[in-house]
MILUMTOR-728974 format. One record per residue (C-alpha): x, y, z; chain; residue in three letters. Coordinates in nm, 4 decimals, padded with zeros to 6 digits. Layout:
% residues N
+----------+----------+----------+----+-----+
:       px :       py :       pz : ch :  aa :
+----------+----------+----------+----+-----+
:        X :        Y :        Z :  A : ALA :
...
+----------+----------+----------+----+-----+
***
This chain:
% residues 394
+----------+----------+----------+----+-----+
:       px :       py :       pz : ch :  aa :
+----------+----------+----------+----+-----+
:  00.0000 :  00.0000 :  00.0000 :  A : UNK :
:  00.2884 :  00.2382 :  00.0757 :  A : UNK :
:  00.4422 :  00.1643 : -00.2649 :  A : UNK :
:  00.1090 :  00.2345 : -00.4341 :  A : UNK :
:  00.0911 :  00.5717 : -00.2603 :  A : UNK :
:  00.4466 :  00.6501 : -00.3758 :  A : UNK :
:  00.3390 :  00.5794 : -00.7349 :  A : UNK :
:  00.0039 :  00.7600 : -00.6962 :  A : UNK :
: -00.1795 :  00.4395 : -00.7831 :  A : UNK :
: -00.5337 :  00.3716 : -00.6654 :  A : UNK :
: -00.5762 :  00.0342 : -00.4951 :  A : UNK :
: -00.8816 : -00.1800 : -00.4350 :  A : UNK :
: -00.8014 : -00.4301 : -00.1618 :  A : UNK :
: -00.9436 : -00.7812 : -00.1833 :  A : UNK :
: -00.9243 : -00.9554 :  00.1526 :  A : UNK :
: -00.9770 : -01.3219 :  00.2332 :  A : UNK :
: -01.3011 : -01.2918 :  00.4259 :  A : UNK :
: -01.5232 : -01.5970 :  00.4664 :  A : UNK :
: -01.8949 : -01.5089 :  00.4751 :  A : UNK :
: -01.9138 : -01.5136 :  00.8557 :  A : UNK :
: -01.6474 : -01.2399 :  00.8780 :  A : UNK :
: -01.7375 : -01.0261 :  00.5775 :  A : UNK :
: -01.9626 : -00.7829 :  00.7673 :  A : UNK :
: -01.6811 : -00.6974 :  01.0117 :  A : UNK :
: -01.4535 : -00.5428 :  00.7455 :  A : UNK :
: -01.5056 : -00.2301 :  00.5377 :  A : UNK :
: -01.3095 : -00.3082 :  00.2211 :  A : UNK :
: -01.4079 : -00.2824 : -00.1462 :  A : UNK :
: -01.3723 : -00.6542 : -00.2165 :  A : UNK :
: -01.4730 : -00.9128 :  00.0395 :  A : UNK :
: -01.3686 : -01.2448 : -00.1084 :  A : UNK :
: -01.3418 : -01.5980 :  00.0231 :  A : UNK :
: -01.0117 : -01.7300 : -00.1159 :  A : UNK :
: -01.1246 : -02.0852 : -00.0453 :  A : UNK :
: -01.4029 : -02.0402 : -00.3007 :  A : UNK :
: -01.2060 : -01.9475 : -00.6126 :  A : UNK :
: -01.5054 : -01.9359 : -00.8468 :  A : UNK :
: -01.7122 : -01.6953 : -00.6399 :  A : UNK :
: -01.4087 : -01.4833 : -00.5511 :  A : UNK :
: -01.3132 : -01.4532 : -00.9179 :  A : UNK :
: -01.6700 : -01.3565 : -01.0066 :  A : UNK :
: -01.6668 : -01.0894 : -00.7342 :  A : UNK :
: -01.3486 : -00.9325 : -00.8755 :  A : UNK :
: -01.4786 : -00.9442 : -01.2334 :  A : UNK :
: -01.8080 : -00.7863 : -01.1248 :  A : UNK :
: -01.6210 : -00.5129 : -00.9358 :  A : UNK :
: -01.4032 : -00.4420 : -01.2417 :  A : UNK :
: -01.7110 : -00.3690 : -01.4557 :  A : UNK :
: -01.7618 : -00.0403 : -01.2718 :  A : UNK :
: -01.4048 :  00.0074 : -01.1465 :  A : UNK :
: -01.1676 : -00.0942 : -01.4295 :  A : UNK :
: -00.8492 : -00.2619 : -01.3083 :  A : UNK :
: -00.5042 : -00.2364 : -01.4676 :  A : UNK :
: -00.3358 : -00.5142 : -01.2693 :  A : UNK :
: -00.3980 : -00.7718 : -00.9972 :  A : UNK :
: -00.1140 : -00.8381 : -00.7531 :  A : UNK :
: -00.1064 : -01.1202 : -00.4966 :  A : UNK :
:  00.0893 : -01.0454 : -00.1813 :  A : UNK :
:  00.0904 : -01.3911 : -00.0228 :  A : UNK :
:  00.0544 : -01.7583 : -00.1115 :  A : UNK :
: -00.3161 : -01.7760 : -00.0395 :  A : UNK :
: -00.3943 : -01.5118 : -00.3047 :  A : UNK :
: -00.1774 : -01.6286 : -00.5960 :  A : UNK :
: -00.4269 : -01.8666 : -00.7562 :  A : UNK :
: -00.7147 : -01.6196 : -00.7231 :  A : UNK :
: -00.4992 : -01.3412 : -00.8722 :  A : UNK :
: -00.4130 : -01.5607 : -01.1713 :  A : UNK :
: -00.7753 : -01.6662 : -01.2271 :  A : UNK :
: -00.9145 : -01.3141 : -01.1978 :  A : UNK :
: -00.6419 : -01.1610 : -01.4184 :  A : UNK :
: -00.7053 : -01.4270 : -01.6826 :  A : UNK :
: -01.0797 : -01.3549 : -01.6745 :  A : UNK :
: -01.0117 : -00.9827 : -01.7203 :  A : UNK :
: -00.7422 : -01.0210 : -01.9852 :  A : UNK :
: -00.4708 : -00.8734 : -01.7628 :  A : UNK :
: -00.1083 : -00.9931 : -01.7444 :  A : UNK :
: -00.0896 : -01.3050 : -01.5317 :  A : UNK :
:  00.0696 : -01.6396 : -01.4683 :  A : UNK :
: -00.1268 : -01.9367 : -01.5995 :  A : UNK :
: -00.3646 : -02.0521 : -01.3236 :  A : UNK :
: -00.2142 : -02.3999 : -01.3563 :  A : UNK :
:  00.1277 : -02.2558 : -01.2731 :  A : UNK :
: -00.0118 : -02.0665 : -00.9749 :  A : UNK :
: -00.1710 : -02.3907 : -00.8544 :  A : UNK :
:  00.1585 : -02.5778 : -00.8959 :  A : UNK :
:  00.3428 : -02.3157 : -00.6932 :  A : UNK :
:  00.0904 : -02.3668 : -00.4118 :  A : UNK :
:  00.0928 : -02.7483 : -00.4088 :  A : UNK :
:  00.4291 : -02.9046 : -00.3179 :  A : UNK :
:  00.3336 : -03.2375 : -00.4740 :  A : UNK :
:  00.2482 : -03.0857 : -00.8134 :  A : UNK :
:  00.5513 : -02.8579 : -00.7860 :  A : UNK :
:  00.7901 : -03.1468 : -00.7189 :  A : UNK :
:  00.6523 : -03.3557 : -01.0048 :  A : UNK :
:  00.6779 : -03.0727 : -01.2590 :  A : UNK :
:  01.0209 : -02.9547 : -01.1428 :  A : UNK :
:  01.1587 : -03.3070 : -01.1557 :  A : UNK :
:  01.0183 : -03.3643 : -01.5048 :  A : UNK :
:  01.1483 : -03.0248 : -01.6181 :  A : UNK :
:  01.5072 : -03.0886 : -01.5118 :  A : UNK :
:  01.5242 : -02.8735 : -01.1998 :  A : UNK :
:  01.7522 : -03.0309 : -00.9382 :  A : UNK :
:  01.5334 : -03.1502 : -00.6529 :  A : UNK :
:  01.5229 : -03.4327 : -00.3960 :  A : UNK :
:  01.3661 : -03.7731 : -00.4502 :  A : UNK :
:  01.0068 : -03.7541 : -00.3289 :  A : UNK :
:  00.6919 : -03.9606 : -00.2827 :  A : UNK :
:  00.3345 : -03.8626 : -00.2139 :  A : UNK :
:  00.1242 : -04.0452 :  00.0477 :  A : UNK :
: -00.2304 : -04.0295 :  00.1862 :  A : UNK :
: -00.3123 : -03.9362 :  00.5437 :  A : UNK :
: -00.4925 : -04.2693 :  00.5635 :  A : UNK :
: -00.1712 : -04.4635 :  00.4824 :  A : UNK :
:  00.0080 : -04.6661 :  00.7504 :  A : UNK :
:  00.3271 : -04.4800 :  00.8529 :  A : UNK :
:  00.4956 : -04.8120 :  00.9366 :  A : UNK :
:  00.4478 : -04.9186 :  00.5769 :  A : UNK :
:  00.5624 : -04.5789 :  00.4519 :  A : UNK :
:  00.8841 : -04.6183 :  00.6529 :  A : UNK :
:  00.9689 : -04.9249 :  00.4445 :  A : UNK :
:  00.9408 : -04.7259 :  00.1208 :  A : UNK :
:  01.1485 : -04.4160 :  00.1934 :  A : UNK :
:  01.5147 : -04.3374 :  00.2509 :  A : UNK :
:  01.6414 : -04.1885 :  00.5764 :  A : UNK :
:  01.6927 : -03.9129 :  00.6681 :  A : UNK :
:  01.3780 : -03.7788 :  00.5077 :  A : UNK :
:  01.1473 : -03.4794 :  00.5458 :  A : UNK :
:  00.7702 : -03.4908 :  00.5967 :  A : UNK :
:  00.5872 : -03.1978 :  00.4368 :  A : UNK :
:  00.2234 : -03.0877 :  00.4102 :  A : UNK :
:  00.1384 : -02.9993 :  00.0523 :  A : UNK :
: -00.0049 : -02.6502 :  00.1004 :  A : UNK :
:  00.1223 : -02.4974 :  00.4236 :  A : UNK :
:  00.3889 : -02.2262 :  00.4087 :  A : UNK :
:  00.6630 : -02.0860 :  00.6298 :  A : UNK :
:  00.7982 : -02.4359 :  00.7170 :  A : UNK :
:  00.4772 : -02.5104 :  00.9061 :  A : UNK :
:  00.4398 : -02.8846 :  00.9527 :  A : UNK :
:  00.7804 : -02.9627 :  00.7985 :  A : UNK :
:  00.9625 : -03.2250 :  01.0092 :  A : UNK :
:  01.2821 : -03.4250 :  00.9548 :  A : UNK :
:  01.2817 : -03.7967 :  01.0372 :  A : UNK :
:  01.6039 : -03.9949 :  01.0810 :  A : UNK :
:  01.4510 : -04.3321 :  01.1728 :  A : UNK :
:  01.1261 : -04.5247 :  01.1157 :  A : UNK :
:  01.0216 : -04.4260 :  01.4684 :  A : UNK :
:  01.0859 : -04.0602 :  01.3885 :  A : UNK :
:  00.8780 : -04.0955 :  01.0746 :  A : UNK :
:  00.5823 : -04.2442 :  01.2617 :  A : UNK :
:  00.5936 : -03.9599 :  01.5145 :  A : UNK :
:  00.6319 : -03.6934 :  01.2448 :  A : UNK :
:  00.3503 : -03.8419 :  01.0363 :  A : UNK :
:  00.1173 : -03.8435 :  01.3381 :  A : UNK :
:  00.2078 : -03.4834 :  01.4253 :  A : UNK :
:  00.1513 : -03.3542 :  01.0723 :  A : UNK :
: -00.1729 : -03.5492 :  01.0506 :  A : UNK :
: -00.3026 : -03.3869 :  01.3704 :  A : UNK :
: -00.2066 : -03.0454 :  01.2335 :  A : UNK :
: -00.3825 : -03.0976 :  00.9009 :  A : UNK :
: -00.6964 : -03.2456 :  01.0547 :  A : UNK :
: -00.7016 : -02.9590 :  01.3050 :  A : UNK :
: -00.6985 : -02.7165 :  01.0116 :  A : UNK :
: -01.0100 : -02.8833 :  00.8740 :  A : UNK :
: -00.8554 : -03.0989 :  00.6009 :  A : UNK :
: -01.0530 : -03.4190 :  00.5325 :  A : UNK :
: -00.8488 : -03.7279 :  00.6180 :  A : UNK :
: -00.9618 : -03.9273 :  00.3136 :  A : UNK :
: -00.8749 : -03.6477 :  00.0657 :  A : UNK :
: -00.5496 : -03.5108 :  00.2022 :  A : UNK :
: -00.1975 : -03.6062 :  00.0953 :  A : UNK :
:  00.1488 : -03.5313 :  00.2311 :  A : UNK :
:  00.4939 : -03.5319 :  00.0730 :  A : UNK :
:  00.7947 : -03.7262 :  00.1981 :  A : UNK :
:  01.1282 : -03.6469 :  00.0345 :  A : UNK :
:  01.4957 : -03.7148 :  00.0900 :  A : UNK :
:  01.6722 : -03.4722 :  00.3234 :  A : UNK :
:  01.9288 : -03.2704 :  00.1295 :  A : UNK :
:  02.2360 : -03.1731 :  00.3363 :  A : UNK :
:  02.3940 : -02.8325 :  00.2882 :  A : UNK :
:  02.3059 : -02.4728 :  00.3628 :  A : UNK :
:  02.0051 : -02.2741 :  00.2504 :  A : UNK :
:  01.9669 : -01.9622 :  00.0400 :  A : UNK :
:  01.6662 : -01.7626 : -00.0747 :  A : UNK :
:  01.6374 : -01.5923 : -00.4111 :  A : UNK :
:  01.4156 : -01.2951 : -00.4797 :  A : UNK :
:  01.3474 : -01.2548 : -00.8498 :  A : UNK :
:  01.1261 : -01.1044 : -01.1163 :  A : UNK :
:  00.9985 : -01.2881 : -01.4229 :  A : UNK :
:  00.9514 : -01.0853 : -01.7394 :  A : UNK :
:  00.7966 : -01.2902 : -02.0202 :  A : UNK :
:  00.9532 : -01.6042 : -01.8757 :  A : UNK :
:  01.3012 : -01.4553 : -01.8267 :  A : UNK :
:  01.4257 : -01.4476 : -01.4686 :  A : UNK :
:  01.5956 : -01.1388 : -01.3286 :  A : UNK :
:  01.7604 : -01.2065 : -00.9914 :  A : UNK :
:  01.6954 : -00.9098 : -00.7633 :  A : UNK :
:  01.8605 : -01.0380 : -00.4460 :  A : UNK :
:  02.0181 : -01.3562 : -00.3121 :  A : UNK :
:  02.0036 : -01.4119 :  00.0638 :  A : UNK :
:  02.2331 : -01.6376 :  00.2637 :  A : UNK :
:  02.0756 : -01.8157 :  00.5621 :  A : UNK :
:  02.3774 : -01.8508 :  00.7926 :  A : UNK :
:  02.2019 : -02.0521 :  01.0641 :  A : UNK :
:  02.2005 : -02.4301 :  00.9993 :  A : UNK :
:  01.8601 : -02.5654 :  00.9017 :  A : UNK :
:  01.9053 : -02.9356 :  00.9679 :  A : UNK :
:  01.5863 : -03.0104 :  01.1594 :  A : UNK :
:  01.3972 : -03.1662 :  01.3163 :  A : UNK :
:  01.2080 : -02.8432 :  01.2417 :  A : UNK :
:  01.3076 : -02.5748 :  00.9930 :  A : UNK :
:  01.2492 : -02.2364 :  01.1537 :  A : UNK :
:  01.4165 : -01.9672 :  00.9465 :  A : UNK :
:  01.5932 : -01.6924 :  01.1361 :  A : UNK :
:  01.8572 : -01.4790 :  00.9614 :  A : UNK :
:  01.8620 : -01.3618 :  00.5984 :  A : UNK :
:  02.1670 : -01.1637 :  00.4798 :  A : UNK :
:  02.2394 : -01.0130 :  00.1387 :  A : UNK :
:  02.4515 : -00.9901 : -00.0716 :  A : UNK :
:  02.5384 : -01.3573 : -00.0693 :  A : UNK :
:  02.8918 : -01.4554 :  00.0253 :  A : UNK :
:  02.8889 : -01.7484 : -00.2161 :  A : UNK :
:  03.1261 : -01.7557 : -00.5156 :  A : UNK :
:  02.9952 : -01.5916 : -00.8320 :  A : UNK :
:  02.9746 : -01.9242 : -01.0164 :  A : UNK :
:  02.7636 : -02.0739 : -00.7358 :  A : UNK :
:  02.5305 : -01.7749 : -00.7409 :  A : UNK :
:  02.4938 : -01.8110 : -01.1163 :  A : UNK :
:  02.4093 : -02.1803 : -01.0745 :  A : UNK :
:  02.1431 : -02.0910 : -00.8172 :  A : UNK :
:  01.9813 : -01.8402 : -01.0518 :  A : UNK :
:  01.9845 : -02.0957 : -01.3323 :  A : UNK :
:  01.8218 : -02.3601 : -01.1113 :  A : UNK :
:  01.5437 : -02.1160 : -01.0182 :  A : UNK :
:  01.4931 : -02.0223 : -01.3842 :  A : UNK :
:  01.4576 : -02.3905 : -01.4762 :  A : UNK :
:  01.2174 : -02.4482 : -01.1871 :  A : UNK :
:  01.0003 : -02.1501 : -01.2853 :  A : UNK :
:  00.9847 : -02.2692 : -01.6449 :  A : UNK :
:  00.9076 : -02.6253 : -01.5320 :  A : UNK :
:  00.5951 : -02.5274 : -01.3421 :  A : UNK :
:  00.4888 : -02.2600 : -01.5920 :  A : UNK :
:  00.5541 : -01.9354 : -01.4045 :  A : UNK :
:  00.6182 : -01.6546 : -01.6557 :  A : UNK :
:  00.5311 : -01.3183 : -01.5051 :  A : UNK :
:  00.5885 : -01.1292 : -01.1828 :  A : UNK :
:  00.7736 : -01.1969 : -00.8581 :  A : UNK :
:  00.9224 : -01.5265 : -00.7501 :  A : UNK :
:  01.0575 : -01.6258 : -00.4113 :  A : UNK :
:  01.2651 : -01.9435 : -00.4169 :  A : UNK :
:  01.4271 : -02.1532 : -00.1438 :  A : UNK :
:  01.7251 : -02.3754 : -00.2245 :  A : UNK :
:  01.9877 : -02.5921 : -00.0566 :  A : UNK :
:  02.3480 : -02.5817 : -00.1759 :  A : UNK :
:  02.6115 : -02.8516 : -00.1268 :  A : UNK :
:  02.9092 : -02.9980 : -00.3112 :  A : UNK :
:  02.6774 : -03.1220 : -00.5866 :  A : UNK :
:  02.5413 : -02.7729 : -00.6491 :  A : UNK :
:  02.2018 : -02.6097 : -00.5807 :  A : UNK :
:  01.8855 : -02.8098 : -00.5067 :  A : UNK :
:  01.5387 : -02.6644 : -00.5395 :  A : UNK :
:  01.3232 : -02.6808 : -00.2301 :  A : UNK :
:  01.0335 : -02.4535 : -00.3234 :  A : UNK :
:  00.9386 : -02.1709 : -00.5556 :  A : UNK :
:  00.6469 : -01.9339 : -00.5003 :  A : UNK :
:  00.4832 : -01.6912 : -00.7391 :  A : UNK :
:  00.4965 : -01.3985 : -00.4953 :  A : UNK :
:  00.7555 : -01.1849 : -00.3181 :  A : UNK :
:  00.9281 : -01.2514 :  00.0137 :  A : UNK :
:  00.6943 : -01.2568 :  00.3130 :  A : UNK :
:  00.6590 : -01.0640 :  00.6355 :  A : UNK :
:  00.8658 : -00.7488 :  00.6752 :  A : UNK :
:  01.1788 : -00.9016 :  00.5230 :  A : UNK :
:  01.1564 : -00.6975 :  00.2028 :  A : UNK :
:  01.2156 : -00.3724 :  00.3903 :  A : UNK :
:  01.5922 : -00.4377 :  00.3902 :  A : UNK :
:  01.6031 : -00.4241 :  00.0095 :  A : UNK :
:  01.6586 : -00.1040 : -00.1860 :  A : UNK :
:  01.7010 : -00.0626 : -00.5611 :  A : UNK :
:  01.8014 :  00.2207 : -00.7900 :  A : UNK :
:  01.7225 :  00.5594 : -00.6403 :  A : UNK :
:  01.5885 :  00.4247 : -00.3119 :  A : UNK :
:  01.3091 :  00.2092 : -00.4547 :  A : UNK :
:  01.1646 : -00.0668 : -00.2408 :  A : UNK :
:  01.0905 : -00.4132 : -00.3744 :  A : UNK :
:  00.7154 : -00.3496 : -00.3705 :  A : UNK :
:  00.7553 : -00.0447 : -00.5930 :  A : UNK :
:  00.9444 : -00.2527 : -00.8487 :  A : UNK :
:  00.6709 : -00.5174 : -00.8431 :  A : UNK :
:  00.3914 : -00.2627 : -00.8864 :  A : UNK :
:  00.5794 : -00.0913 : -01.1682 :  A : UNK :
:  00.6186 : -00.4266 : -01.3418 :  A : UNK :
:  00.2508 : -00.5170 : -01.2963 :  A : UNK :
:  00.1397 : -00.1794 : -01.4359 :  A : UNK :
:  00.3876 : -00.1721 : -01.7253 :  A : UNK :
:  00.5802 :  00.1195 : -01.5739 :  A : UNK :
:  00.9537 :  00.1096 : -01.6344 :  A : UNK :
:  01.1738 :  00.0986 : -01.3237 :  A : UNK :
:  01.4782 :  00.3289 : -01.3310 :  A : UNK :
:  01.7020 :  00.0450 : -01.2097 :  A : UNK :
:  01.6720 : -00.3108 : -01.0819 :  A : UNK :
:  02.0183 : -00.3063 : -00.9253 :  A : UNK :
:  02.0232 : -00.3432 : -00.5493 :  A : UNK :
:  02.1829 : -00.0432 : -00.3758 :  A : UNK :
:  02.3613 : -00.0096 : -00.0452 :  A : UNK :
:  02.6244 : -00.2362 :  00.1050 :  A : UNK :
:  02.4964 : -00.5312 :  00.3109 :  A : UNK :
:  02.1606 : -00.5796 :  00.4769 :  A : UNK :
:  02.0076 : -00.8442 :  00.6962 :  A : UNK :
:  01.6889 : -00.9360 :  00.8763 :  A : UNK :
:  01.6225 : -01.1752 :  01.1605 :  A : UNK :
:  01.2832 : -01.3352 :  01.1972 :  A : UNK :
:  01.2744 : -01.3637 :  01.5750 :  A : UNK :
:  01.1945 : -01.7273 :  01.6586 :  A : UNK :
:  00.9370 : -01.8366 :  01.9153 :  A : UNK :
:  01.1308 : -02.0321 :  02.1792 :  A : UNK :
:  00.8307 : -02.2078 :  02.3334 :  A : UNK :
:  00.4534 : -02.2084 :  02.3389 :  A : UNK :
:  00.2669 : -01.9912 :  02.5853 :  A : UNK :
:  00.1248 : -01.6445 :  02.6433 :  A : UNK :
:  00.3538 : -01.3541 :  02.5538 :  A : UNK :
:  00.3295 : -01.1111 :  02.8473 :  A : UNK :
:  00.6200 : -00.8721 :  02.7842 :  A : UNK :
:  00.9274 : -00.8012 :  02.5744 :  A : UNK :
:  01.2273 : -00.6377 :  02.7409 :  A : UNK :
:  01.5447 : -00.4929 :  02.5923 :  A : UNK :
:  01.4013 : -00.3394 :  02.2760 :  A : UNK :
:  01.5808 : -00.0074 :  02.3342 :  A : UNK :
:  01.9140 : -00.1838 :  02.3910 :  A : UNK :
:  01.8590 : -00.3955 :  02.0799 :  A : UNK :
:  01.7819 : -00.0863 :  01.8719 :  A : UNK :
:  02.0997 :  00.0795 :  02.0031 :  A : UNK :
:  02.3178 : -00.2057 :  01.8758 :  A : UNK :
:  02.5588 : -00.0714 :  01.6123 :  A : UNK :
:  02.4331 : -00.1271 :  01.2547 :  A : UNK :
:  02.0817 : -00.2228 :  01.3699 :  A : UNK :
:  01.8230 : -00.0084 :  01.1922 :  A : UNK :
:  01.5087 : -00.1276 :  01.3652 :  A : UNK :
:  01.3276 : -00.3832 :  01.5804 :  A : UNK :
:  00.9615 : -00.4664 :  01.5193 :  A : UNK :
:  00.7758 : -00.6912 :  01.7629 :  A : UNK :
:  00.4750 : -00.8162 :  01.5676 :  A : UNK :
:  00.3394 : -01.0738 :  01.8146 :  A : UNK :
:  00.0554 : -00.9379 :  02.0249 :  A : UNK :
:  00.1064 : -00.9129 :  02.3998 :  A : UNK :
: -00.1120 : -01.1349 :  02.6190 :  A : UNK :
: -00.1875 : -01.3546 :  02.3215 :  A : UNK :
: -00.0933 : -01.7188 :  02.2594 :  A : UNK :
:  00.2254 : -01.7874 :  02.0636 :  A : UNK :
:  00.3038 : -02.1246 :  01.9099 :  A : UNK :
:  00.6437 : -02.2327 :  01.7706 :  A : UNK :
:  00.7015 : -02.4500 :  01.4664 :  A : UNK :
:  00.6033 : -02.6964 :  01.3398 :  A : UNK :
:  00.2458 : -02.6079 :  01.4420 :  A : UNK :
:  00.2926 : -02.2311 :  01.4544 :  A : UNK :
:  00.2757 : -01.9960 :  01.1575 :  A : UNK :
:  00.4413 : -01.6737 :  01.2729 :  A : UNK :
:  00.7389 : -01.5116 :  01.4465 :  A : UNK :
:  00.7798 : -01.2842 :  01.7462 :  A : UNK :
:  00.8958 : -01.0059 :  01.5179 :  A : UNK :
:  01.1867 : -00.8793 :  01.3094 :  A : UNK :
:  01.5295 : -00.7207 :  01.3582 :  A : UNK :
:  01.6864 : -00.5224 :  01.0716 :  A : UNK :
:  02.0505 : -00.4294 :  01.0128 :  A : UNK :
:  02.2705 : -00.2566 :  00.7533 :  A : UNK :
:  02.6507 : -00.2630 :  00.7402 :  A : UNK :
:  02.9477 : -00.2426 :  00.5075 :  A : UNK :
:  02.9647 : -00.6219 :  00.4704 :  A : UNK :
:  02.7386 : -00.9244 :  00.5293 :  A : UNK :
:  02.9370 : -01.0602 :  00.8239 :  A : UNK :
:  02.8985 : -00.7339 :  01.0177 :  A : UNK :
:  02.5257 : -00.7199 :  00.9428 :  A : UNK :
:  02.4852 : -01.0794 :  01.0624 :  A : UNK :
:  02.6804 : -01.0098 :  01.3831 :  A : UNK :
:  02.4636 : -00.7048 :  01.4528 :  A : UNK :
:  02.1458 : -00.9093 :  01.4244 :  A : UNK :
:  02.2768 : -01.1682 :  01.6672 :  A : UNK :
:  02.3929 : -00.9045 :  01.9142 :  A : UNK :
:  02.0573 : -00.7270 :  01.9060 :  A : UNK :
:  01.8681 : -01.0528 :  01.9537 :  A : UNK :
:  02.0819 : -01.1291 :  02.2610 :  A : UNK :
:  01.9513 : -00.8074 :  02.4207 :  A : UNK :
:  01.5877 : -00.9184 :  02.4014 :  A : UNK :
:  01.4072 : -01.0995 :  02.6809 :  A : UNK :
:  01.0648 : -01.2546 :  02.6295 :  A : UNK :
:  00.8265 : -01.3164 :  02.9176 :  A : UNK :
:  00.6344 : -01.6213 :  02.7952 :  A : UNK :
:  00.4075 : -01.7837 :  03.0510 :  A : UNK :
:  00.2363 : -02.1229 :  03.0290 :  A : UNK :
: -00.1129 : -02.1454 :  02.8886 :  A : UNK :
: -00.3630 : -02.2757 :  03.1385 :  A : UNK :
: -00.6158 : -02.5437 :  03.0539 :  A : UNK :
: -00.9246 : -02.5624 :  03.2746 :  A : UNK :
: -01.1135 : -02.8892 :  03.2652 :  A : UNK :
: -01.4698 : -02.8886 :  03.3992 :  A : UNK :
+----------+----------+----------+----+-----+
***
């Protein structure tokens, strides 16, 4: 919204509002993302009296609807099939593998399958993944058959708790790929990938859960490795049919090169994009809106030295009562801001069941190592008062 104001662009917000919540929000477009047909019809009907020039999805849940509605209105868009593939890890894996993108060996199973039988069919260590959750929610590493049974049961409880029908829900189990992770932020223009930023993730992500913490750019990897990463993402995007707009990709890198984990047809989530600047001080969102509206961007080159962001992890479940040390954290050299996004006196839940962070720490420095050290130093200043949740049984 801030980028739209910078460009003097009018915006009609479409929010995911199921019918029971629609009356509580005053927005132009109240749409239920779970009902793609009716949501698409609502956008098309709105556009009859309020012509639209572009439709932009800002998170995973909106990408398929944005593609469907843009297609119905004749606006630039990714094929709906590609948007669907980017949302479903099973479809994504199958298409990427067939298209030549480097990715782990995988198999798809039903929630009704026997995990003891599954354990006889997979290779250890492996990773259990829900097909449609994001932010590493429900992603669990298993090193033994016993680990797999426990992980399968935990993911099953999570999916059933979210309302997924047991007899029509699948999960993915794939080989665990050793190495370190990176994240690529890119822009597709008529199928051609332009890498906007490559983030290193310096903290090891080896499981059993995969909570992301620190992102730092520019990457400290050799130029040839960075080029190989960009090529792998380009192949993956082509494999699933993405052709237009932002992409956010997650990869592992080891001695055999880059391996695709996931690719999404949207930009980086949360507040992470605020560390990126391009050209004459443009933010990522301004570049994406300019692209969607056919407005040329002065430059797509990232400016500034090094930048980093820490997604503050949730150490344990409970009620967040207070956060101490924010002023000291903000005073850490090279730290540019601390944002606590979790609500006080509200429940917080860590991965693999949780879907959020406590907040974000931002840093800028002359080099990536200094930015990373600043994030860690600032985080060490924070203290979180998390108290147990009480359960009253009558």
